[in-house]
C-alpha positions in Angstrom: 85.1 8.9 -47.8 81.9 7.2 -47.4 79.7 8.6 -44.7 80.1 5.9 -42.2 83.5 6.2 -42.1 83.6 9.8 -40.3 87.2 11.1 -39.4 88.1 12.7 -36.8 91.1 15.1 -35.8 92.1 17.2 -32.5 93.0 20.8 -33.2 94.4 22.2 -30.2 95.4 25.9 -29.3 97.7 26.5 -26.3 98.9 23.8 -23.6 95.7 24.2 -21.3 94.9 20.9 -20.3 92.1 21.9 -17.8 89.6 23.1 -20.6 86.7 21.0 -21.7 87.3 19.4 -25.3 84.7 20.5 -27.2 83.3 18.7 -30.6 82.5 20.4 -34.3 80.9 18.2 -36.8 81.9 19.0 -40.4 78.9 18.2 -42.6 79.5 18.3 -46.4 78.0 16.7 -49.6 81.5 16.6 -51.0 85.1 16.1 -49.3 84.6 19.1 -46.5 87.9 20.4 -46.7 86.6 24.0 -47.0 84.5 23.7 -44.1 87.6 22.3 -41.8 89.8 25.3 -43.0 87.0 27.7 -41.8 86.6 25.9 -38.4 90.3 25.7 -37.8 90.7 29.3 -38.5 87.8 30.4 -36.0 89.3 27.7 -33.3 92.5 29.6 -33.6 90.7 32.7 -32.0 90.0 30.8 -28.7 93.3 30.3 -27.4 93.5 27.3 -24.6 90.5 25.6 -25.9 90.7 21.8 -27.7 88.6 21.2 -30.3 88.1 17.9 -32.0 87.0 18.2 -35.6 84.9 15.0 -37.0 84.3 14.9 -40.7 81.1 13.4 -42.2 81.5 13.9 -46.0 79.3 13.1 -49.2 76.2 13.4 -47.2 73.4 12.3 -49.7 70.4 12.1 -47.9 68.0 12.5 -45.1 69.0 9.4 -43.5 72.8 11.1 -43.5 71.3 13.8 -41.9 69.9 12.1 -39.2 72.8 10.3 -38.3 74.8 13.5 -38.0 72.2 14.8 -35.7 72.1 12.0 -33.5 75.7 12.0 -32.7 76.1 15.7 -32.7 73.2 15.9 -30.3 74.6 13.1 -27.7 78.1 15.1 -27.9 76.7 18.3 -27.3 78.7 19.6 -30.4 78.2 22.1 -33.0 77.5 21.5 -36.8 79.7 23.5 -39.4 78.3 22.4 -42.9 79.0 23.3 -46.4 76.0 21.5 -48.2 74.8 23.3 -51.7 71.8 21.1 -52.5 68.6 23.1 -51.2 66.6 20.2 -49.8 69.5 18.6 -47.8 70.4 22.0 -46.5 67.0 22.9 -45.3 66.7 19.4 -43.7 69.6 19.8 -41.9 68.5 23.4 -40.6 65.3 21.9 -39.7 66.4 18.9 -37.3 69.0 20.9 -36.1 66.3 23.5 -34.8 64.1 20.6 -33.6 67.0 19.1 -31.2 68.4 22.5 -30.2 71.7 22.1 -32.0 73.9 24.9 -33.3 74.4 24.2 -36.9 76.1 27.0 -38.9 75.9 27.2 -42.9 79.3 28.2 -43.6 78.7 28.5 -47.6 74.9 30.1 -48.4 75.3 33.7 -47.0 77.9 34.2 -49.5 76.5 32.4 -52.3 73.2 34.3 -51.9 75.1 37.6 -51.9 76.7 36.5 -55.3 73.5 35.6 -56.5 72.1 39.0 -55.8 75.4 40.9 -57.1 75.4 38.7 -60.5 72.0 38.0 -60.7 72.4 34.3 -61.8 71.7 31.1 -59.8 74.6 29.2 -58.8 74.9 25.7 -60.1 74.1 23.8 -56.8 76.8 21.1 -57.6 78.9 19.4 -55.1 82.4 18.9 -55.4 83.1 21.9 -57.4 86.2 22.9 -55.4 87.6 19.4 -56.2 87.2 20.3 -60.0 89.1 23.3 -59.4 91.8 21.5 -57.7 92.1 19.0 -60.5 92.8 21.9 -63.0 95.6 23.2 -60.7 97.2 20.1 -60.7 97.0 19.6 -64.4 98.6 23.0 -64.9 101.6 22.2 -62.1 102.3 18.7 -64.0 102.1 20.7 -67.5 104.8 23.2 -65.9 106.7 20.2 -64.6 106.8 18.2 -67.9 108.0 21.7 -69.9 110.8 22.1 -67.4 111.8 18.7 -68.0 111.8 18.3 -71.7 112.9 22.2 -72.4 115.6 22.6 -75.0 115.7 18.9 -76.4 117.0 17.5 -72.9 114.9 14.5 -73.2 113.8 12.9 -76.5 111.8 10.6 -75.0 109.2 13.2 -73.6 108.3 14.0 -77.4 105.8 10.9 -77.7 104.3 11.9 -74.5 103.8 15.7 -75.6 100.9 17.5 -76.6 102.5 20.0 -78.5 106.1 20.0 -79.9 108.1 23.2 -80.5 110.8 23.1 -82.7 113.2 26.1 -84.0 116.6 27.7 -83.7 117.7 29.5 -80.8 115.9 32.3 -80.1 113.0 32.0 -81.6 110.9 31.9 -77.9 110.7 28.0 -77.8 111.1 28.1 -73.8 108.6 31.2 -73.0 106.1 29.9 -75.5 106.4 26.3 -73.9 105.9 27.9 -70.4 102.9 30.0 -71.4 101.2 27.2 -73.2 101.8 25.1 -70.0 99.9 27.3 -68.1 96.9 26.3 -70.2 97.7 22.6 -69.1 99.4 21.5 -72.1 102.1 19.1 -72.0 104.7 20.8 -74.4 108.4 19.7 -75.3 110.8 22.0 -77.5 113.6 21.0 -79.5 116.7 23.3 -80.9 117.5 22.7 -84.2 121.1 23.0 -84.7 122.9 22.2 -88.3 125.9 20.5 -86.6 123.7 18.2 -84.5 121.3 15.9 -86.1 117.4 15.9 -85.0 116.2 13.5 -82.9 114.6 10.6 -84.8 111.8 11.0 -82.6 110.6 14.2 -84.4 110.0 12.3 -87.6 107.9 9.4 -86.0 105.3 11.4 -83.9 102.5 12.7 -85.5 103.0 16.0 -87.8 100.2 17.6 -86.5 101.3 18.2 -83.0 104.9 19.3 -84.2 105.1 22.9 -84.8 108.2 24.7 -86.5 109.2 28.3 -85.3 110.7 30.6 -87.8 112.0 34.3 -87.7 113.6 36.8 -90.3 117.4 36.6 -90.4 117.6 40.5 -89.5 115.3 40.1 -86.1 117.0 37.2 -85.1 120.6 39.1 -85.5 119.0 42.2 -83.3 117.8 39.5 -80.6 121.3 37.5 -80.6 123.3 40.7 -80.4 121.3 41.9 -77.2 121.5 38.6 -75.9 125.1 38.8 -76.2 125.5 42.6 -74.7 123.1 41.5 -71.8 125.8 38.6 -71.1 128.8 41.1 -71.1 130.4 39.8 -74.3 131.5 42.9 -76.8 133.6 40.9 -79.2 131.8 39.6 -82.5 130.5 36.2 -82.0 129.8 33.7 -84.7 126.5 33.0 -82.7 125.0 36.2 -83.8 126.5 36.8 -87.2 124.4 37.1 -90.8 126.0 34.0 -92.3 125.7 31.6 -89.2 122.2 32.8 -88.9 121.4 32.3 -92.3 122.8 28.9 -92.3 121.0 27.7 -89.2 117.4 28.7 -90.6 117.9 27.1 -93.8 118.6 23.9 -92.1 116.0 24.3 -90.0 113.5 25.0 -92.5 114.9 22.0 -94.4 114.2 19.6 -91.3 110.6 21.3 -90.9 109.7 20.7 -94.6 110.9 16.8 -93.9 108.7 16.6 -91.1 105.8 18.3 -92.8 104.8 20.2 -89.6 102.9 23.5 -89.7 105.4 26.5 -89.6 104.9 30.1 -87.8 106.6 33.0 -88.4 107.2 34.7 -84.6 109.1 37.6 -86.2 107.0 40.3 -85.0 104.3 38.0 -82.6 104.4 38.4 -79.0 104.2 35.2 -77.3 100.5 35.1 -76.4 100.1 35.8 -80.2 101.9 32.6 -81.1 100.1 30.8 -78.7 96.7 31.9 -79.8 97.9 30.7 -83.3 98.8 27.4 -82.2 95.8 26.7 -80.1 93.6 27.8 -82.8 95.4 25.5 -85.3 95.2 22.6 -83.1 91.5 23.2 -81.8 90.7 23.4 -85.8 92.0 20.0 -86.5 90.6 18.6 -83.0 94.2 17.5 -81.6 93.1 18.4 -78.2 89.9 16.4 -78.2 
């Protein structure tokens, strides 16, 4: 929001209509969301008081500060600010002191404590919280992607994915997809079943973003038996038979070789270990550049 387009909201606590409405100017060299939340938290402790919050965002120079001081003095208001640039902060403190305006620095006391404790200087770069928010939303987007394109539900997602996992049932494709999604990678996974031809998209995407997951027959047999037991199925099932497992694994490896993708044996690997192998592989090839 440009400085000249300051926004205002009224934050009312209680139902009193007799109290005087007070003004607080939230000033920031970024958006000012942090300062607004803190002002609201404090205001909530003064029941019955109407407080109007007006924003002055993306303050960049002394003229912007002078504009804030002018309106704050006219309205007899408080200034609450989050400014990380030292020169602007000092100028605001100076001008507020000259005009008798209460100006509260919401960031520097804690920043100074961090500096003393960690023995390092802060970056003093505006907008760092917004960058963190962008990372958060990228993670959410990746998780939603992994859910949508789990277990071969939508083959159209294969072209959009950063990573495509393929393998037979119970090779940890879904938990591995979610783990990688939490690291902001869009992951799709496709089960390989002898009776169902693999989607043709698997053979058209770059093979270096496709990963085949394999497992020893004995390990898979134990996992599937435990799975059936948890489902309350005690009778023998073809799903867990060694003959069926060997058939599935042979078919899957044949498809993987046809694609020409890397293959990882997950028999004795935790999800984190497999993910580390995949990320190291992709980073080495520059696939995530």
